[in-house]
N, C-alpha and C positions, 0 to 999 in steps of 0.2 A: 527486506522484511523490515517492520516497524513492530515493534516489544514496549509493552508499556503495563508498568501496574497501579493500580488503585483502590484501594482500601481491602490490600491483599489479593487480591483478584489479578491476577496475570492473564493479557491479552495480545496475542500475537495476529501480525495482519501480514500475507503476504498476496503481490500483485501475479498473476498467473501471464506470461505472455508469450507463452509454447500454444503453438494453435492447434498441434497434437494433443494437446492435454484439455485446451479448449472443447476440442469436438469427441473428446471420452467423456469430460463432464455431459454436455450436451446429450449424449449419447444416453448416459446413465441418466439422464434426469428427466427425460423426456417424457417419458410416460409416470411420470410421479406427480402427484395433484402437490400444490404449493395452497397454502393459508396466507393470506393478509392480513396479520392481527393489528401492525401499526405500517403505518406509509402508504395506507389505499389512495387516498386523497394525494398523496406525491405522485403513485404511479396512472391515475387519472389523469391526473397536470400532464405528467408527458407525453400520455398516449393524445391524447388535446393537443399540444404543442405540436409532436410526429402529425396528425392530420392537418392544423395550419400550415407549417414548412410543406409537407405533399401538396396541397392546393398552392399555393403560390408557389411551388418549384412546378404547377404544370402537371400534376400527377403521379411522377414520382422522384425518389430521392434516390444518392450515389448510395450504395451498399454502407460505407463508413462516414455516410453525414451524424453527426451529431445527436440527430434529434430519434436517429435508429436506437439510440441505447439510453438505458435507466438502471443508476446505480442501485443494489437491491447489496442484503445479506442472507443468506440461510442461513435455519438456525435449526438445529433437531426439535422435535417434539418427546423426546422417546428420553425417559426418566434415565440415567447414568449412576451406578457407584453413591445412592444416596442411603 
């Protein structure tokens, strides 16, 4: 876990390395809509890069190829406790 405070706001970041937990999150989030407010260009670029890598590999990438992943953060749109 990484923990830091900036301007009085504490942030914590965890890395999930448990496949069972990852699958639970995938199942839970799989039916929900997400809205990309910031980072949509980054996401589009990642998709184009993945397509280039697929084409260069002859039509398929191994499941764990880095081009199959894109880092992002999900933030709730619900106002809580204000």
